[in-house]
C-alpha positions as CSV (number, residue, x, y, z in Angstrom):
1,M,-23.6,31.1,37.6
2,T,-21.3,33.5,39.0
3,L,-19.8,36.9,38.5
4,I,-16.8,35.7,36.5
5,N,-19.1,33.1,34.4
6,I,-20.7,35.6,33.0
7,G,-17.8,38.2,32.7
8,L,-16.4,35.4,30.4
9,N,-19.2,34.6,28.1
10,S,-21.2,37.4,25.7
11,A,-24.5,37.2,26.9
12,S,-26.0,39.6,29.9
13,W,-28.8,38.7,31.9
14,T,-31.4,40.5,32.7
15,I,-31.7,41.7,36.6
16,A,-35.5,40.1,36.8
17,D,-33.2,36.5,36.4
18,V,-30.2,38.0,38.9
19,S,-33.1,38.9,41.6
20,D,-33.9,34.9,41.3
21,N,-30.6,33.3,42.3
22,V,-29.3,34.1,45.5
23,P,-26.0,32.9,45.3
24,L,-25.3,35.3,42.0
25,T,-27.2,38.6,44.1
26,L,-25.0,37.9,46.9
27,E,-22.0,38.4,44.9
28,V,-23.3,41.3,43.5
29,Q,-24.2,42.7,46.9
30,R,-20.7,41.9,48.2
31,R,-18.8,43.4,45.5
32,L,-21.2,46.5,45.2
33,K,-20.0,47.3,49.0
34,V,-16.7,46.6,48.0
35,W,-17.2,49.4,45.4
36,G,-18.5,51.6,48.3
37,Y,-21.8,51.4,47.0
38,D,-24.7,51.3,50.0
39,V,-26.7,48.1,50.0
40,G,-27.4,47.4,53.4
41,N,-26.2,43.8,54.8
42,P,-25.9,41.4,51.6
43,D,-28.6,39.0,52.0
44,G,-29.2,37.7,48.7
45,D,-32.3,39.5,48.4
46,W,-32.8,41.8,45.1
47,G,-34.7,44.8,47.1
48,P,-35.0,48.6,46.0
49,K,-31.6,49.7,48.3
50,T,-29.5,47.3,46.1
51,Q,-31.0,47.8,42.7
52,R,-30.4,52.2,43.6
53,A,-26.6,50.6,44.2
54,Y,-26.4,48.9,41.0
55,S,-27.9,51.6,39.1
56,A,-25.4,54.5,41.0
57,F,-22.4,51.4,39.7
58,A,-24.1,51.2,36.6
59,K,-24.2,55.2,35.8
60,T,-20.7,55.7,36.4
61,Y,-19.3,53.3,34.5
62,K,-22.3,53.6,31.6
63,F,-23.7,50.4,31.7
64,N,-27.8,49.1,31.4
65,D,-29.0,48.9,34.5
66,R,-32.1,47.1,33.8
67,E,-29.1,44.5,32.7
68,L,-26.0,42.4,34.4
69,S,-23.7,42.5,31.5
70,P,-20.3,40.8,30.8
71,A,-18.7,44.0,30.8
72,A,-20.0,44.9,34.1
73,A,-19.4,41.9,35.3
74,R,-15.8,42.0,34.9
75,Q,-16.1,45.5,36.2
76,L,-17.5,44.3,39.1
77,L,-14.6,42.0,40.0
78,K,-11.8,44.3,39.2
79,D,-10.0,46.0,42.2
80,V,-11.6,49.2,43.4
81,T,-10.0,51.9,41.6
82,P,-11.6,55.3,41.2
83,P,-13.2,55.9,37.6
84,V,-11.3,57.8,36.3
85,T,-7.8,57.6,36.7
86,P,-4.6,58.6,34.9
87,A,-3.0,57.2,32.2
88,P,-1.9,53.6,32.8
89,K,1.3,52.4,32.5
90,P,2.3,51.0,28.9
91,V,1.3,46.9,29.6
92,M,3.6,44.3,29.1
93,P,2.6,42.8,25.3
94,K,1.7,39.1,25.4
95,M,2.6,38.6,21.8
96,L,5.3,39.6,19.2
97,R,2.3,41.0,16.7
98,D,1.3,43.5,19.8
99,V,4.7,44.8,20.2
100,G,5.1,45.4,16.9
101,A,1.6,47.1,16.8
102,Q,3.2,49.8,19.6
103,L,5.8,52.4,19.4
104,I,7.6,51.3,22.6
105,N,10.5,49.6,22.9
106,W,10.6,46.9,25.4
107,P,14.1,46.0,27.7
108,I,14.7,42.1,27.0
109,A,15.1,42.0,31.1
110,N,11.2,42.2,31.0
111,L,11.0,38.8,29.5
112,V,12.1,36.9,32.0
113,D,8.4,37.5,33.7
114,N,6.6,37.6,30.2
115,T,6.7,33.3,29.4
116,P,4.6,33.3,26.5
117,L,6.4,36.1,24.9
118,A,9.6,35.0,25.7
119,L,8.5,31.2,24.3
120,E,7.3,33.0,21.5
121,I,9.9,34.9,20.1
122,Q,12.4,31.6,21.2
123,R,10.3,30.0,18.9
124,R,10.9,32.5,15.8
125,L,14.7,32.5,16.9
126,R,14.3,28.3,16.3
127,I,12.4,29.2,12.5
128,W,15.0,31.5,11.6
129,N,18.0,29.3,12.5
130,Y,19.7,30.5,15.6
131,N,20.2,28.4,18.4
132,V,17.8,29.0,21.6
133,G,17.7,25.0,22.6
134,T,14.3,23.6,23.5
135,P,11.7,26.5,23.7
136,D,10.1,26.9,26.7
137,G,9.3,29.9,28.2
138,D,12.5,30.7,30.1
139,W,15.0,33.3,28.8
140,G,18.0,31.9,29.6
141,P,21.6,33.1,28.5
142,M,21.4,30.6,25.5
143,S,18.2,32.8,24.5
144,Q,20.2,36.1,24.9
145,R,23.0,34.7,22.8
146,A,20.5,33.5,20.1
147,Y,18.6,37.0,19.9
148,S,22.0,39.2,20.2
149,A,23.2,37.5,16.9
150,F,19.9,38.2,14.9
151,A,19.9,41.8,16.6
152,K,23.2,42.3,15.2
153,A,22.5,40.6,11.5
154,Y,19.8,43.0,11.4
155,S,21.5,46.3,12.9
156,L,19.0,46.1,16.1
157,K,19.9,46.9,19.7
158,D,20.2,43.2,21.5
159,T,19.0,44.6,24.8
160,E,15.4,45.6,23.6
161,L,12.7,44.5,22.0
162,S,11.1,47.1,19.5
163,P,8.6,46.9,17.0
164,V,10.5,47.0,13.6
165,A,12.6,43.4,15.9
166,A,9.1,42.2,16.5
167,R,7.8,42.7,13.1
168,Q,11.1,41.0,11.6
169,L,11.1,37.9,13.2
170,L,7.1,37.3,12.4
171,S,8.2,37.7,8.3
172,N,9.5,35.0,7.1
173,P,13.0,33.5,7.1
174,T,15.6,36.1,4.9
175,P,18.9,36.7,4.7
176,P,20.4,39.5,6.4
177,K,21.2,42.7,3.6
178,V,24.6,42.1,2.6
179,I,26.3,45.8,0.8
180,V,27.9,44.7,-2.2
181,S,29.6,46.4,-5.1
182,P,27.0,47.6,-7.9
183,P,27.2,45.0,-10.7
184,V,28.3,46.7,-14.2
185,V,25.4,45.1,-15.9
186,V,21.9,46.6,-15.7
187,P,20.7,44.4,-12.6
188,P,17.3,42.4,-14.0
189,V,13.8,43.6,-13.2
190,V,13.0,41.2,-10.3
191,T,9.4,40.1,-9.7
192,K,8.0,40.0,-5.8
193,P,7.3,36.7,-4.7
194,V,4.0,36.5,-3.4
195,V,4.2,35.4,0.6
196,V,1.7,33.0,1.9
197,T,1.1,33.5,5.2
198,A,2.0,30.3,7.2
199,P,-1.8,28.6,8.2
200,T,-3.0,28.8,11.8
201,T,-5.2,26.0,11.6
202,L,-6.1,23.2,9.3
203,R,-9.1,24.6,7.5
204,A,-7.2,27.7,6.8
205,L,-4.5,25.1,5.3
206,A,-6.9,23.4,3.6
207,A,-8.1,26.6,1.6
208,Q,-4.3,27.0,0.3
209,T,-2.6,25.0,-2.3
210,T,0.9,25.0,-0.8
211,S,2.5,22.1,0.7
212,W,3.9,22.7,4.2
213,P,6.9,21.5,6.3
214,I,6.2,20.4,9.7
215,A,9.2,22.3,10.9
216,T,7.6,25.6,9.8
217,L,4.1,24.7,11.8
218,R,5.4,23.3,14.5
219,S,5.6,25.9,16.3
220,N,2.3,27.2,16.4
221,A,0.6,25.5,19.5
222,T,-2.9,26.1,18.0
223,F,-2.1,24.6,14.9
224,T,-0.7,21.9,17.1
225,R,-3.3,21.1,19.4
226,E,-5.5,21.0,16.2
227,V,-3.8,18.4,14.4
228,Q,-3.3,16.5,17.4
229,Q,-6.6,16.4,18.4
230,R,-7.7,15.2,14.9
231,L,-5.3,12.8,14.9
232,T,-6.8,11.3,18.7
233,I,-9.7,11.1,16.6
234,W,-8.4,9.1,13.5
235,R,-7.5,6.5,16.3
236,Q,-3.6,7.7,16.8
237,A,-1.7,8.1,19.3
238,P,-0.1,11.6,19.4
239,G,0.2,11.7,23.8
240,V,-1.7,15.0,25.6
241,A,-3.0,18.3,23.2
242,D,-1.4,20.6,24.3
243,G,0.6,22.4,21.6
244,D,3.6,20.9,21.3
245,W,5.0,18.9,18.0
246,G,6.9,16.2,19.9
247,A,8.6,12.6,19.3
248,K,4.7,11.4,19.9
249,T,2.8,13.7,17.8
250,N,5.7,13.3,14.7
251,A,4.9,9.2,15.3
252,A,1.1,9.7,14.8
253,Y,1.0,12.5,12.3
254,S,4.0,9.5,10.2
255,A,1.7,6.4,10.7
256,F,-1.3,8.4,9.8
257,A,0.0,10.0,6.6
258,Q,1.5,6.4,5.5
259,A,-1.7,5.0,6.2
260,F,-3.0,7.5,3.4
261,K,-0.1,8.0,1.4
262,F,1.0,11.7,2.0
263,E,4.7,12.7,2.7
264,T,5.3,12.0,6.2
265,N,7.7,15.3,6.8
266,R,5.1,17.9,5.1
267,I,1.5,18.8,5.8
268,S,-0.4,18.9,2.6
269,R,-3.9,20.4,1.5
270,D,-5.4,16.8,1.0
271,A,-3.5,15.8,4.2
272,A,-5.5,18.6,6.2
273,I,-8.8,18.0,3.9
274,K,-8.6,14.3,5.2
275,L,-7.9,15.2,9.0
276,L,-10.9,17.0,9.1
277,E,-12.9,14.4,7.9
278,V,-14.7,12.2,10.2
279,P,-13.5,8.6,10.2
280,P,-16.2,5.8,9.6
281,V,-17.5,4.5,12.9
282,V,-16.1,0.7,13.1
283,V,-19.0,-1.0,14.2
284,P,-18.7,-4.9,14.7
285,P,-20.0,-7.6,12.2
286,V,-23.2,-9.1,13.5
287,V,-22.5,-13.0,13.4
288,V,-25.8,-15.0,12.4
289,P,-25.5,-18.6,13.2
290,P,-24.7,-20.9,9.6
291,V,-27.9,-22.3,8.3
292,V,-27.6,-25.8,8.1
293,V,-29.5,-26.3,4.4
294,I,-29.8,-30.1,3.5
295,K,-29.1,-30.7,-0.3
296,P,-32.4,-30.7,-2.2
297,V,-32.9,-34.1,-4.6
298,E,-34.3,-32.0,-6.9
299,V,-32.3,-30.4,-9.9
300,K,-34.1,-27.4,-9.7
301,P,-32.3,-24.8,-7.5
302,V,-34.8,-24.3,-3.4
303,V,-34.6,-20.5,-2.6
304,I,-33.9,-20.8,0.8
305,E,-35.2,-17.7,2.9
306,T,-34.0,-16.3,6.4
307,P,-34.7,-19.1,8.8
308,I,-36.6,-17.5,11.5
309,V,-34.4,-17.8,14.9
310,P,-36.8,-20.0,17.5
311,V,-37.5,-17.8,20.5
312,A,-37.0,-19.4,23.6
313,G,-38.8,-16.7,25.7
314,L,-39.6,-13.0,25.7
315,P,-37.8,-11.6,28.0
316,A,-39.1,-10.1,31.2
317,N,-38.1,-6.4,30.4
318,L,-35.6,-4.5,28.7
319,R,-32.7,-5.0,31.1
320,V,-33.3,-8.7,30.9
321,A,-33.0,-8.4,27.4
322,S,-29.7,-5.7,27.4
323,R,-28.0,-8.7,29.3
324,G,-29.0,-11.7,26.7
325,T,-27.4,-12.9,24.1
326,T,-30.7,-13.4,21.9
327,T,-32.1,-11.5,19.3
328,F,-36.2,-11.1,19.2
329,P,-38.4,-10.7,16.2
330,M,-40.2,-7.6,16.9
331,T,-43.7,-9.7,15.1
332,Q,-43.1,-11.4,18.2
333,V,-42.2,-8.7,21.1
334,S,-44.9,-6.1,19.7
335,T,-47.3,-9.1,21.2
336,N,-46.4,-8.8,25.0
337,I,-48.4,-5.7,26.1
338,A,-45.7,-5.5,28.8
339,L,-42.7,-5.7,27.0
340,A,-44.2,-3.1,24.1
341,R,-45.3,-0.8,26.5
342,E,-41.8,-0.6,27.9
343,I,-40.3,0.1,24.7
344,Q,-43.0,2.4,24.4
345,L,-42.2,3.8,27.3
346,S,-38.5,4.6,26.5
347,L,-39.3,5.9,23.0
348,D,-41.7,8.7,23.9
349,T,-38.9,9.4,26.9
350,M,-36.3,9.8,24.1
351,G,-38.0,12.6,22.2
352,Y,-39.8,10.1,19.6
353,G,-43.3,11.7,20.4
354,L,-45.5,8.7,20.9
355,G,-46.7,10.8,23.8
356,S,-48.3,7.7,25.5
357,A,-47.8,3.7,26.6
358,S,-50.5,1.9,26.2
359,G,-48.6,-1.4,25.0
360,Q,-50.6,-2.0,21.8
361,W,-48.2,-2.0,19.0
362,G,-49.4,0.3,16.3
363,P,-47.5,2.0,12.9
364,R,-47.1,5.0,15.4
365,S,-45.5,2.6,17.4
366,Q,-42.9,1.0,14.6
367,N,-42.7,4.6,12.9
368,A,-41.0,5.8,16.2
369,Y,-38.6,2.5,16.6
370,D,-37.3,2.7,12.7
371,R,-36.6,5.9,13.7
372,F,-34.6,5.0,16.8
373,S,-33.1,2.2,15.3
374,L,-32.0,4.2,12.2
375,A,-30.3,7.0,14.5
376,Y,-27.9,4.0,16.0
377,K,-28.0,2.0,12.7
378,L,-29.5,-0.7,14.2
379,D,-32.3,-3.4,12.7
380,N,-35.7,-2.0,13.1
381,K,-37.3,-5.7,12.9
382,T,-36.0,-7.0,15.8
383,L,-35.2,-6.3,19.7
384,S,-31.1,-7.3,19.9
385,P,-29.7,-6.8,23.1
386,R,-27.7,-3.7,22.0
387,S,-30.9,-2.1,21.0
388,A,-32.4,-2.7,24.3
389,K,-29.4,-1.3,26.5
390,L,-29.7,1.6,24.1
391,L,-33.9,2.1,25.0
392,V,-32.3,1.6,28.8
393,E,-29.0,3.5,28.8
394,P,-29.6,6.2,25.6
395,E,-26.1,7.4,24.0
396,I,-25.3,10.3,22.1
397,P,-25.7,8.9,18.1
398,G,-22.3,8.6,16.9
399,I,-20.6,8.9,20.1
400,P,-20.1,5.2,21.0
401,I,-19.8,4.4,25.0
402,V,-16.0,3.2,25.8
403,L,-16.5,-0.4,26.9
404,P,-15.2,-1.7,29.0
405,A,-15.2,1.5,31.3
406,P,-12.7,3.8,30.5
407,P,-9.7,3.9,32.7
408,R,-9.5,5.6,35.7
409,L,-6.9,8.7,36.3
410,G,-3.5,7.7,37.0
411,M,-0.3,9.1,38.3
412,A,0.6,9.8,34.2
413,D,-2.5,11.9,33.8
414,Y,-1.1,14.2,37.3
415,Q,1.7,14.4,35.8
416,A,0.5,15.5,32.1
417,V,-1.4,17.9,33.3
418,A,1.0,19.1,35.9
419,T,4.0,19.9,33.0
420,A,1.4,21.4,31.1
421,I,0.2,23.9,34.0
422,R,3.8,24.2,35.2
423,C,2.9,23.4,38.7
424,E,3.8,20.6,41.1
425,V,1.6,17.6,41.0
426,A,0.3,17.9,44.7
427,A,-1.0,21.3,43.7
428,V,-3.3,19.6,41.0
429,R,-4.0,16.5,43.1
430,A,-5.7,18.8,45.7
431,V,-7.9,20.8,42.9
432,V,-9.4,17.4,42.3
433,S,-9.9,16.1,46.0
434,V,-11.4,19.2,46.5
435,E,-13.3,20.3,43.1
436,A,-13.5,17.4,40.7
437,A,-17.1,15.6,41.4
438,G,-15.4,12.1,42.6
439,S,-15.4,9.7,39.5
440,G,-16.2,11.0,35.7
441,F,-18.0,8.4,34.8
442,H,-21.0,5.9,35.8
443,N,-20.7,2.7,36.0
444,D,-22.5,1.7,32.6
445,G,-19.5,3.8,30.7
446,R,-21.2,7.4,30.0
447,P,-19.0,10.2,31.2
448,K,-21.4,12.2,34.1
449,I,-23.5,15.3,33.2
450,L,-25.3,17.7,34.8
451,F,-28.1,18.9,31.9
452,E,-28.9,23.1,32.1
453,A,-32.5,23.2,30.8
454,H,-31.6,27.5,31.2
455,W,-28.6,27.3,28.9
456,F,-30.5,25.2,26.3
457,G,-33.4,27.4,26.0
458,D,-30.8,30.6,26.1
459,L,-28.6,28.6,23.0
460,T,-32.0,28.3,21.1
461,D,-34.0,31.4,21.8
462,G,-36.4,29.9,23.8
463,D,-37.9,27.6,20.8
464,Y,-38.5,24.8,23.0
465,D,-39.8,26.2,26.3
466,D,-43.5,26.1,25.8
467,D,-43.3,21.9,24.2
468,Y,-40.4,20.8,26.1
469,P,-40.1,22.8,29.8
470,S,-38.8,19.6,31.3
471,I,-35.4,20.4,29.5
472,S,-35.9,24.4,28.0
473,S,-36.1,27.1,30.2
474,P,-35.6,31.0,30.2
475,V,-34.3,30.9,34.0
476,W,-32.8,28.7,36.1
477,N,-34.6,26.0,37.8
478,R,-33.5,23.6,40.2
479,S,-36.5,21.4,40.2
480,L,-35.4,20.3,36.8
481,Y,-32.8,18.1,37.9
482,I,-32.8,14.9,38.0
483,G,-29.6,13.5,38.7
484,G,-27.5,10.7,38.0
485,V,-28.1,8.9,34.8
486,G,-31.4,10.4,34.5
487,E,-29.4,13.5,33.1
488,W,-29.1,11.5,30.6
489,D,-32.8,10.9,29.5
490,R,-32.9,14.9,29.3
491,L,-29.8,15.1,26.9
492,Y,-30.7,12.7,24.3
493,L,-34.0,14.5,24.1
494,A,-32.5,17.6,23.8
495,C,-30.3,15.8,20.9
496,T,-33.3,15.2,19.1
497,L,-33.9,19.1,19.0
498,D,-30.6,20.6,19.0
499,R,-27.2,18.1,18.8
500,A,-24.9,21.0,19.2
501,A,-27.1,23.5,21.8
502,A,-27.6,19.9,23.6
503,M,-24.1,19.0,24.3
504,K,-23.1,22.7,24.8
505,S,-25.7,23.0,27.6
506,A,-24.1,19.5,29.6
507,S,-21.4,19.8,32.2
508,W,-18.9,17.1,31.2
509,G,-16.9,14.7,33.8
510,L,-14.5,15.6,36.2
511,G,-14.1,18.7,36.2
512,Q,-17.9,19.6,35.0
513,V,-17.0,21.7,32.4
514,M,-19.9,23.3,30.5
515,G,-20.0,22.8,26.9
516,F,-19.9,25.8,25.4
517,N,-16.6,26.3,27.1
518,H,-15.1,23.8,24.9
519,K,-12.8,26.5,23.5
520,A,-11.4,27.6,27.0
521,A,-10.8,23.5,27.4
522,G,-8.4,23.3,24.1
523,Y,-11.2,22.0,21.5
524,A,-12.3,23.4,18.4
525,D,-15.7,22.5,18.7
526,V,-18.3,21.0,20.6
527,E,-18.6,17.5,19.1
528,T,-14.7,17.0,19.5
529,F,-14.6,17.8,23.1
530,V,-18.0,15.6,23.9
531,R,-15.8,12.5,22.1
532,D,-13.1,13.4,24.5
533,M,-15.2,13.4,27.7
534,H,-16.0,9.9,26.3
535,L,-12.3,8.7,26.5
536,S,-11.0,8.7,30.0
537,E,-10.9,10.7,33.1
538,G,-7.4,11.5,31.8
539,K,-8.8,13.6,29.2
540,Q,-11.9,14.9,31.1
541,L,-8.7,16.3,33.9
542,M,-7.0,17.7,30.5
543,A,-9.5,19.5,29.8
544,M,-10.5,20.8,33.5
545,F,-6.5,22.2,33.6
546,S,-7.1,23.8,30.4
547,F,-10.0,25.5,31.1
548,I,-8.1,26.9,34.1
549,K,-5.2,27.9,32.9
550,T,-7.4,29.6,29.6
551,N,-9.0,32.0,32.6
552,G,-5.8,32.6,34.3
553,L,-6.0,30.4,37.2
554,D,-2.7,28.7,36.8
555,R,-0.4,31.2,38.4
556,A,-2.1,31.2,41.4
557,L,-1.4,26.9,41.3
558,I,2.1,27.9,40.5
559,R,2.1,30.6,43.9
560,R,0.1,28.0,46.2
561,D,-2.5,30.9,46.4
562,W,-5.7,29.0,47.4
563,A,-7.4,32.1,47.9
564,T,-6.8,33.9,45.0
565,F,-7.8,30.2,42.9
566,A,-11.2,29.6,45.2
567,R,-12.4,32.9,44.0
568,G,-11.5,32.0,40.6
569,Y,-12.9,29.0,40.8
570,N,-15.4,29.3,42.3
571,G,-16.8,33.0,42.7
572,E,-16.3,35.7,46.1
573,S,-18.7,33.0,48.0
574,Y,-15.8,30.2,48.3
575,R,-15.5,31.7,51.9
576,V,-18.7,30.5,52.8
577,N,-17.2,26.5,52.1
578,A,-13.7,27.2,53.1
579,Y,-12.5,26.1,49.3
580,D,-9.4,27.7,50.1
581,E,-8.6,25.4,53.3
582,K,-9.6,22.9,52.0
583,L,-7.9,23.1,48.9
584,R,-4.8,23.9,51.4
585,D,-5.1,20.7,53.9
586,S,-5.5,18.7,50.4
587,Y,-2.2,20.4,49.4
588,N,0.0,19.6,52.5
589,Y,-1.7,16.0,52.8
590,W,-0.6,15.0,49.0
591,I,2.7,16.4,48.9
592,S,3.3,14.8,52.6
593,V,2.7,11.4,51.1
594,M,3.9,11.9,47.6
């Protein structure tokens, strides 16, 4: 945990928790020293001198000196400035709605350095049927000509962006007022039309009765990204969920709409509701060998019961059973003490509450096996290769593992991320080489994870700290890590207690992005985020760099400012491990071989 992580979240840390975290204590000491407070020699030990310094800092900026809040963390990370400063200069707003809420007229020349605002203006001008070409955030001659025509039509200055112009751009397109001679007849009473706001999410659209043309909605990157993610879940191929409604996204939505008999050029309320549904899990049918029945001589029909497939011999263990092709009746499996004991151990580890593994199979063991089978929709009367594999290698129910193993990163993945970030491909490869966790998957197809017990304890209000200390803890404890595929046993056990909190408490894939950061990674909910982390290293890479972009580190990559990027990604301790130097050296290598 670093200061930037605390600053990005909403939870406060007690000073007692901070003092138990040596890297975090060291980072706080160094930042206090930068701010001019006397902490002595920064050594990672939170003693009286450090407490006095932090109390003085907290008093100056009106924080509670018994905790480290997100606001205090952000203040510590700021550039050193006096507590009382002159009124700041107006900061260029990020969105049109921010301009509309101000009283300042902003010169158009300022848009050159404000890509998000320029992009939003281009998209709104396009909705108003002005030709800006392809909206890309780069304010060029074509964008200026379009804005000048818009400004002229509404009697505005084309050299500035005023609040009036911003509000006009954000309104629904209407033709400019034309002065005409008053008619001789008495004008009719015109009822003011009800303005329906364009939805920004699928859930908002589903609550309306209006059917919206795709051309109206495609300018909203947040809405487009959600549609792209839901189309991917529905097994369509919209490409990367980047918020840009292009040809791939259009083709994917057309295929989805045709399948359910919706209009292909509009998104209706029913289409939004269908997109928000979870598609049914396709389970391959169990192939049962045909039973050869000899036709009886008697006229009376013979009732043939399901035959018992003869067992050639029980497997030595669950691993052997998972690699075979034979399904064994539980009536025979339960008689083998060694095999029954192994199943009991797995069920207990997965959280089905057996408590012991004696090898004696009774009602309690069968009840646990029944609940396990129900979670994965398996036959509770048999031990199949699939059930044996899940007992050895648990998955999250409802989120299947991709087999064969998901594809590794390819050049197309690096290029897609570089395009989204607007940086060089070599910069992306440098970050992956230094910061990523090697491969994003284990050999069995499960994503690499690290389960954080202190986060699970925090997200569940400590409800499971006493009964499940191995997966729920009030503080960070390195000894709780198992590592490797063993982390999946901890995750599955947590899922049986609180599924959403469990998935939020693990870090996922190449970038080891925490589940609770799913929104920063570009996902509306953690369930969709985790599903995508199962699909490919490309999805994991895009999530990692979406997190980087959300936290404002993309500009450091564009400028190749390795120290700023390393500080933001790894905290102030980046110098200890020379992360900035490693990033620079890796970039120089990739730029030379590409």
